[in-house]
C-alpha positions as a printed NumPy array, in Angstrom:
array([[-16.512, -23.727,  18.158],
       [-14.066, -21.459,  19.963],
       [-13.42 , -18.616,  17.533],
       [-11.369, -16.466,  19.904],
       [ -8.05 , -17.491,  18.443],
       [ -4.441, -16.417,  19.03 ],
       [ -1.826, -15.918,  16.298],
       [  1.899, -15.924,  16.935],
       [  3.217, -12.863,  15.117],
       [  7.001, -12.458,  14.639],
       [  6.765,  -8.685,  15.217],
       [  4.42 ,  -8.433,  18.238],
       [  4.27 , -11.932,  19.684],
       [  0.769, -13.177,  20.434],
       [ -2.061, -11.422,  18.567],
       [ -5.604, -12.119,  19.781],
       [ -8.762, -12.331,  17.694],
       [-11.209, -11.155,  20.372],
       [-14.634, -11.706,  18.765],
       [-16.364, -14.321,  16.635],
       [-17.213, -11.796,  13.919],
       [-13.565, -10.804,  13.523],
       [-12.612, -14.473,  13.261],
       [-15.298, -15.133,  10.635],
       [-14.064, -12.161,   8.585],
       [-10.484, -13.452,   8.743],
       [-11.722, -16.862,   7.556],
       [-13.621, -15.33 ,   4.616],
       [-12.144, -15.974,   1.122],
       [-11.892, -12.215,   0.487],
       [ -9.512, -11.879,   3.43 ],
       [ -7.666, -15.156,   2.844],
       [ -6.737, -13.804,  -0.603],
       [ -4.381, -11.397,   1.197],
       [ -2.146, -14.379,   2.035],
       [ -1.324, -14.474,  -1.679],
       [ -0.447, -10.782,  -2.026],
       [  2.959,  -9.673,  -0.826],
       [  3.003,  -6.527,   1.27 ],
       [  5.994,  -5.015,  -0.505],
       [  5.548,  -6.167,  -4.086],
       [  8.991,  -6.666,  -5.632],
       [ 10.993,  -5.209,  -2.729],
       [ 12.366,  -8.702,  -2.062],
       [ 14.479,  -8.2  ,  -5.205],
       [ 16.559,  -5.883,  -2.978],
       [ 15.713,  -7.112,   0.538],
       [ 15.345, -10.909,   0.291],
       [ 13.529, -11.167,   3.629],
       [ 10.667,  -8.903,   2.547],
       [  8.292, -11.768,   1.785],
       [  5.522, -10.91 ,   4.242],
       [  1.971, -10.484,   3.002],
       [ -0.999,  -8.138,   3.276],
       [ -2.497, -10.816,   5.541],
       [  0.324, -10.346,   8.069],
       [ -0.024,  -6.578,   7.908],
       [ -3.804,  -6.555,   8.405],
       [ -3.554,  -8.735,  11.523],
       [ -0.761,  -6.55 ,  12.875],
       [ -2.768,  -3.369,  12.317],
       [ -5.724,  -4.963,  14.121],
       [ -3.429,  -5.756,  17.061],
       [ -2.22 ,  -2.139,  17.248],
       [ -5.842,  -0.978,  17.126],
       [ -6.54 ,  -3.157,  20.161],
       [ -3.639,  -1.494,  22.008],
       [ -4.81 ,   1.988,  21.018],
       [ -8.403,   1.364,  22.141],
       [ -7.183,  -0.049,  25.456],
       [ -4.981,   3.034,  25.999],
       [ -7.846,   5.427,  25.299],
       [-10.263,   3.528,  27.545],
       [ -7.706,   3.565,  30.359],
       [ -7.604,   7.358,  29.989],
       [-11.357,   7.652,  30.405],
       [-12.507,   7.746,  26.768],
       [-15.893,   6.046,  26.524],
       [-15.736,   3.314,  23.893],
       [-18.518,   0.738,  23.683],
       [-17.937,  -2.923,  22.836],
       [-19.663,  -2.362,  19.482],
       [-17.423,   0.613,  18.67 ],
       [-14.302,  -1.317,  19.656],
       [-15.216,  -4.251,  17.442],
       [-16.137,  -1.948,  14.538],
       [-12.809,  -0.096,  14.754],
       [-10.953,  -3.421,  14.639],
       [-13.035,  -4.552,  11.648],
       [-12.317,  -1.283,   9.814],
       [ -8.545,  -1.607,  10.218],
       [ -8.57 ,  -5.363,   9.58 ],
       [-10.286,  -4.837,   6.206],
       [ -8.602,  -1.562,   5.18 ],
       [ -6.43 ,  -3.341,   2.549],
       [ -8.894,  -6.036,   1.48 ],
       [ -9.235,  -4.353,  -1.925],
       [ -5.504,  -4.337,  -2.648],
       [ -4.468,  -5.727,  -6.003],
       [ -1.484,  -7.957,  -6.79 ],
       [  2.151,  -6.813,  -6.7  ],
       [  1.847,  -3.563,  -4.779],
       [  0.155,  -0.89 ,  -6.925],
       [  0.965,  -2.395, -10.326],
       [ -2.634,  -3.057, -11.362],
       [ -3.943,   0.301, -10.154],
       [ -1.563,   1.975, -12.602],
       [ -1.85 ,  -0.366, -15.556],
       [ -4.958,  -2.433, -16.329],
       [ -7.523,  -0.469, -14.295],
       [ -8.638,   3.096, -15.022],
       [ -8.001,   5.12 , -11.867],
       [ -9.389,   2.509,  -9.482],
       [ -7.713,   3.093,  -6.086],
       [ -7.555,   0.1  ,  -3.762],
       [ -9.228,   2.099,  -0.967],
       [-12.424,   2.264,  -3.024],
       [-12.269,  -1.448,  -3.792],
       [-11.824,  -2.109,  -0.063],
       [-14.994,  -0.119,   0.589],
       [-16.943,  -2.019,  -2.096],
       [-15.82 ,  -5.358,  -0.64 ],
       [-16.72 ,  -4.258,   2.891],
       [-20.196,  -3.359,   1.625],
       [-20.516,  -6.804,   0.049],
       [-19.417,  -8.404,   3.308],
       [-21.994,  -6.297,   5.115],
       [-24.661,  -7.984,   3.016],
       [-23.231, -11.436,   3.729],
       [-23.055, -10.65 ,   7.482],
       [-26.429,  -8.866,   7.656],
       [-25.658,  -5.303,   8.744],
       [-22.852,  -6.282,  11.133],
       [-20.254,  -4.137,   9.353],
       [-22.346,  -0.964,   9.102],
       [-20.568,   0.835,  11.946],
       [-17.133,  -0.275,  10.698],
       [-17.924,   1.084,   7.223],
       [-18.96 ,   4.444,   8.714],
       [-15.655,   4.604,  10.59 ],
       [-13.726,   3.617,   7.45 ],
       [-15.438,   6.35 ,   5.397],
       [-15.128,   8.957,   8.16 ],
       [-18.882,   9.494,   8.412],
       [-19.222,   8.244,  12.012],
       [-19.81 ,  11.06 ,  14.498],
       [-16.711,  10.251,  16.595],
       [-13.91 ,  11.289,  14.258],
       [-11.041,   9.746,  16.216],
       [-12.098,   6.257,  15.106],
       [-11.523,   7.196,  11.461],
       [ -8.191,   8.81 ,  12.4  ],
       [ -7.053,   5.553,  13.987],
       [ -7.847,   3.806,  10.68 ],
       [ -6.702,   6.456,   8.182],
       [ -4.679,   9.568,   8.993],
       [ -1.063,  10.714,   9.069],
       [ -0.532,   8.738,  12.27 ],
       [ -2.814,   5.715,  12.05 ],
       [ -2.478,   2.063,  12.964],
       [ -1.942,   1.196,   9.306],
       [  1.231,   3.301,   9.071],
       [  2.528,   2.251,  12.446],
       [  2.225,  -1.418,  11.532],
       [  3.647,  -1.264,   8.027],
       [  6.667,   0.764,   9.182],
       [  7.229,  -1.65 ,  12.074],
       [  6.685,  -4.739,   9.959],
       [  8.521,  -3.615,   6.843],
       [ 11.58 ,  -2.527,   8.832],
       [ 11.543,  -5.915,  10.591],
       [ 11.361,  -8.001,   7.401],
       [ 13.777,  -5.861,   5.383],
       [ 16.244,  -5.618,   8.251],
       [ 16.264,  -1.807,   8.05 ],
       [ 16.31 ,  -1.254,  11.808],
       [ 16.351,   2.549,  11.472],
       [ 12.815,   2.396,  10.109],
       [ 11.184,   1.39 ,  13.394],
       [  8.699,   4.151,  14.326],
       [  8.46 ,   3.615,  18.094],
       [  4.838,   2.484,  17.821],
       [  4.438,   1.384,  21.445],
       [  5.292,   4.786,  22.893],
       [  3.198,   6.679,  20.336],
       [  0.161,   4.536,  21.159],
       [  0.689,   5.077,  24.887],
       [  0.655,   8.857,  24.28 ],
       [ -2.714,   8.887,  22.457],
       [ -5.614,  10.929,  23.828],
       [ -8.963,  12.225,  22.553],
       [-10.084,  15.868,  22.725],
       [-13.468,  16.889,  21.276],
       [-13.702,  13.481,  19.581],
       [-10.449,  14.08 ,  17.69 ],
       [ -7.195,  12.191,  18.152],
       [ -4.276,  14.002,  19.77 ],
       [ -0.963,  13.079,  21.385],
       [  0.276,  14.226,  24.757],
       [  2.949,  16.933,  24.657],
       [  5.716,  14.589,  25.795],
       [  5.187,  12.618,  22.567],
       [  6.62 ,  15.401,  20.347],
       [ 10.029,  13.76 ,  20.013],
       [  8.421,  10.376,  19.41 ],
       [  6.449,  11.932,  16.536],
       [  9.688,  13.336,  15.166],
       [ 11.25 ,   9.859,  15.339],
       [  8.187,   8.432,  13.556],
       [  8.47 ,  10.971,  10.728],
       [ 12.223,  10.416,  10.364],
       [ 11.557,   6.653,  10.182],
       [  8.885,   7.201,   7.568],
       [ 11.109,   9.336,   5.348],
       [ 14.001,   6.902,   5.71 ],
       [ 11.832,   3.887,   4.845],
       [ 10.537,   5.616,   1.745],
       [ 13.975,   6.425,   0.324],
       [ 15.697,   3.273,   1.528],
       [ 12.908,   0.721,   0.906],
       [  9.693,   1.837,  -0.833],
       [ 11.379,   4.205,  -3.314],
       [ 14.729,   2.414,  -3.474],
       [ 15.952,   2.873,  -7.025],
       [ 16.209,  -0.864,  -7.781],
       [ 12.75 ,  -1.486,  -6.333],
       [ 11.468,   1.387,  -8.466],
       [ 13.014,  -0.182, -11.576],
       [ 11.405,  -3.572, -10.845],
       [  7.972,  -2.112, -10.058],
       [  7.974,   0.08 , -13.161],
       [  8.876,  -2.965, -15.263],
       [  5.892,  -4.842, -13.802],
       [  3.616,  -1.922, -14.611],
       [  5.012,  -1.772, -18.143],
       [  4.637,  -5.509, -18.773],
       [  1.01 ,  -5.347, -17.598],
       [  0.35 ,  -2.322, -19.807],
       [  1.878,  -4.124, -22.782],
       [ -0.235,  -7.234, -22.154],
       [ -3.315,  -5.019, -21.792],
       [ -2.661,  -3.148, -25.052],
       [ -2.086,  -6.373, -26.977],
       [ -5.21 ,  -8.023, -25.552],
       [ -7.375,  -5.014, -26.39 ],
       [ -5.935,  -4.964, -29.918],
       [ -7.115,  -8.54 , -30.411],
       [ -3.76 , -10.293, -29.904],
       [ -4.112, -13.49 , -27.811],
       [ -2.465, -13.02 , -24.4  ],
       [ -2.662, -16.15 , -22.209],
       [ -3.414, -15.982, -18.512],
       [ -5.88 , -17.01 , -15.832],
       [ -9.547, -16.27 , -16.492],
       [ -9.677, -13.477, -13.905],
       [ -6.554, -11.79 , -15.307],
       [ -7.569, -12.018, -18.968],
       [-10.983, -10.61 , -18.021],
       [ -9.346,  -7.339, -16.945],
       [ -6.684,  -7.344, -19.675],
       [ -9.387,  -7.506, -22.312],
       [-11.538,  -4.583, -21.187],
       [-11.252,  -1.175, -19.547],
       [-13.041,  -1.292, -16.197],
       [-13.868,   1.969, -14.451],
       [-14.551,   2.653, -10.786],
       [-18.254,   3.171, -11.545],
       [-18.464,  -0.278, -13.175],
       [-16.833,  -1.874, -10.126],
       [-19.463,  -0.221,  -7.946],
       [-22.43 ,  -1.162, -10.111],
       [-21.531,  -4.714, -11.119],
       [-20.805,  -7.266,  -8.374],
       [-19.753,  -9.706, -11.083],
       [-16.708,  -7.534, -11.848],
       [-15.822,  -7.32 ,  -8.17 ],
       [-16.001, -11.113,  -7.899],
       [-13.505, -11.424, -10.763],
       [-11.219,  -9.078,  -8.859],
       [-11.376, -11.184,  -5.684],
       [ -9.849, -14.082,  -7.641],
       [ -6.76 , -12.037,  -8.581],
       [ -3.506, -12.347,  -6.647],
       [  0.272, -12.372,  -7.177],
       [  0.163, -15.957,  -8.45 ],
       [ -1.887, -14.912, -11.498],
       [  0.698, -12.302, -12.463],
       [  3.769, -14.529, -12.05 ],
       [  2.116, -17.489, -13.813],
       [  1.133, -15.236, -16.705],
       [  4.64 , -13.813, -17.019],
       [  6.037, -17.361, -17.21 ],
       [  3.745, -17.959, -20.193],
       [  4.563, -14.605, -21.75 ],
       [  8.295, -15.374, -21.926],
       [  7.56 , -17.298, -25.123],
       [  5.038, -14.801, -26.528],
       [  5.563, -13.669, -30.123],
       [  5.575, -10.019, -29.023],
       [  9.221,  -9.145, -28.387],
       [  8.516,  -6.421, -25.84 ],
       [  6.191,  -8.597, -23.741],
       [  8.519, -11.604, -23.807],
       [ 11.641,  -9.531, -23.064],
       [ 10.054,  -7.775, -20.073],
       [  8.686, -11.064, -18.707],
       [ 12.027, -12.869, -18.984],
       [ 13.856,  -9.926, -17.428],
       [ 11.556,  -9.871, -14.392],
       [ 11.561, -13.629, -13.866],
       [ 15.36 , -13.722, -14.   ],
       [ 15.827, -10.435, -12.1  ],
       [ 17.628,  -8.834, -15.01 ],
       [ 16.336,  -5.4  , -14.129],
       [ 16.571,  -2.189, -16.118],
       [ 19.304,   0.257, -15.263],
       [ 17.85 ,   3.239, -13.439],
       [ 19.419,   6.68 , -13.217],
       [ 18.163,   9.278, -10.73 ],
       [ 18.333,  13.034, -11.329],
       [ 17.148,  16.143,  -9.439],
       [ 15.799,  17.484, -12.765],
       [ 13.546,  15.915, -15.419],
       [ 15.309,  14.27 , -18.366],
       [ 15.038,  16.329, -21.541],
       [ 13.296,  15.023, -24.626],
       [ 16.447,  14.709, -26.743],
       [ 18.1  ,  12.484, -24.139],
       [ 15.018,  10.244, -24.03 ],
       [ 14.922,  10.012, -27.835],
       [ 18.575,   9.024, -27.815],
       [ 17.864,   6.178, -25.397],
       [ 14.962,   4.966, -27.565],
       [ 17.204,   4.981, -30.649],
       [ 19.813,   2.868, -28.849],
       [ 17.112,   0.396, -27.745],
       [ 15.681,   0.194, -31.273],
       [ 19.125,  -0.432, -32.736],
       [ 20.171,  -3.046, -30.181],
       [ 16.928,  -5.084, -30.215],
       [ 15.918,  -4.501, -33.831],
       [ 12.618,  -2.898, -32.852],
       [ 10.611,  -0.12 , -34.498],
       [ 10.716,   3.148, -32.489],
       [  7.158,   2.723, -31.164],
       [  7.987,  -0.649, -29.609],
       [ 11.453,   0.476, -28.496],
       [  9.841,   3.297, -26.503],
       [  8.059,   0.63 , -24.434],
       [ 11.46 ,  -0.396, -23.04 ],
       [ 12.28 ,   3.074, -21.717],
       [ 10.488,   4.309, -18.594],
       [ 10.624,   7.78 , -17.062],
       [  8.908,   9.113, -13.991],
       [  9.106,  11.03 , -10.743],
       [  9.657,   9.972,  -7.145],
       [  8.077,  12.094,  -4.432],
       [  8.526,  11.844,  -0.672],
       [  6.713,  13.898,   1.966],
       [  6.995,  12.536,   5.493],
       [  4.326,  14.895,   6.869],
       [  1.812,  17.275,   5.314],
       [  0.975,  20.05 ,   7.83 ],
       [ -1.685,  21.465,   5.48 ],
       [ -3.664,  18.204,   5.392],
       [ -7.048,  17.914,   7.09 ],
       [ -5.664,  14.971,   9.056],
       [ -2.829,  16.737,  10.869],
       [ -0.932,  15.252,  13.807],
       [ -2.038,  17.329,  16.792],
       [ -0.409,  17.771,  20.183],
       [ -2.225,  18.47 ,  23.456],
       [ -0.035,  20.917,  25.375],
       [  0.24 ,  20.966,  29.15 ],
       [ -1.906,  24.114,  29.107],
       [ -4.707,  22.15 ,  27.436],
       [ -4.301,  23.697,  23.978],
       [ -4.379,  21.545,  20.823],
       [ -1.746,  22.553,  18.254],
       [ -0.249,  21.137,  15.061],
       [  2.907,  19.144,  15.818],
       [  4.898,  21.579,  13.641],
       [  4.045,  24.349,  16.097],
       [  4.603,  22.168,  19.159],
       [  8.153,  21.113,  18.285],
       [ 11.099,  23.306,  19.273],
       [ 13.34 ,  21.567,  16.731],
       [ 13.47 ,  22.341,  12.988],
       [ 13.378,  18.676,  11.955],
       [  9.595,  18.359,  11.667],
       [  9.392,  21.471,   9.486],
       [ 12.132,  20.042,   7.287],
       [ 10.333,  16.693,   7.065],
       [  7.22 ,  18.541,   5.902],
       [  8.982,  19.623,   2.716],
       [  8.262,  17.568,  -0.403],
       [ 11.376,  16.049,  -1.973],
       [ 11.204,  15.114,  -5.66 ],
       [ 13.574,  13.142,  -7.85 ],
       [ 13.317,  12.054, -11.472],
       [ 14.322,   8.73 , -12.994],
       [ 14.85 ,   7.021, -16.313],
       [ 14.979,   3.235, -16.766],
       [ 16.242,   1.259, -19.751],
       [ 17.749,  -2.173, -20.538],
       [ 21.356,  -2.578, -19.436],
       [ 22.088,  -4.308, -22.722],
       [ 22.223,  -1.022, -24.626],
       [ 25.251,   0.077, -22.603]])
């Protein structure tokens, strides 16, 4: 069989799968699951075109990795065929441990189980199924391989993951200002002392990338309506979890009810392959199908949240530069309790508060974006730029929100 396939991608055109191992990994059920997980969760409630999946994104990131490796090899960086394949495997599988509906499960039914760790566990399982063929890719993914620039291409403040999701998300949402100029940034890549740098003439391209990143966060990822929808999903999952663990029947697929009924820690995921196999059956379909069933559940909070999400009757959200005081929150809960005839404890489940944080670039991070000057010196991009924009983009911006049913107005 010819396994060197070509995909037609709406963002980049033709994307090549260059090796048989990469093709076999794409064909694996773990990876095919990503077809059933939307890249942007509930962002399509605001941007109707944002229906692309983690599957699209992973293939796109692999394509950008191919371009980056080709650029570096053309500039004299020695990269073996095995290293090139491993780097593509690492970026292809970087999101394989992602749960349904964006980060909803990470913050609700699991106990501090980041998707990056689940990706690593699944890569290790795949390494057993493909005897040892993913060992180098796993080292690159973890950052333990001796040539650090491979890990930086997979996970850093300017990696192929970020370049693809900004490119792809701006394309599918129609937010043209979010395009990061990926082609030029990749062309400017270089390696010095096994670390990734950019040529000095890329400074303004980096600035454009950071501006795009900040804009996409406020306009898409942290859009207030998207925030309202995502917080409602988290709350409905938390409510279902609490009911299930209190012994109240909560219908759902076997893989979903498995996690609703018990608290699973990161250590248990690592030690018990059975738990990980349950996780690989979970996707967006389980969540939506469950919410359809929950609309008729006897618990008023669970049924109300489920109906609201299915019909896009989202909570009102109000943004403030300062946290909301306790008296104001208690007042909202009282209004909810009065309107819906709920006891205060249940009414509090229909009010959500939180914080939004946006930092386009962290100059204090270990994984800084470094510039190779014409004099051969490697400096942080903040020092290399003669404009104040990058320093400004390095400042953390925080906002606070409160969400509640519009009915109480």
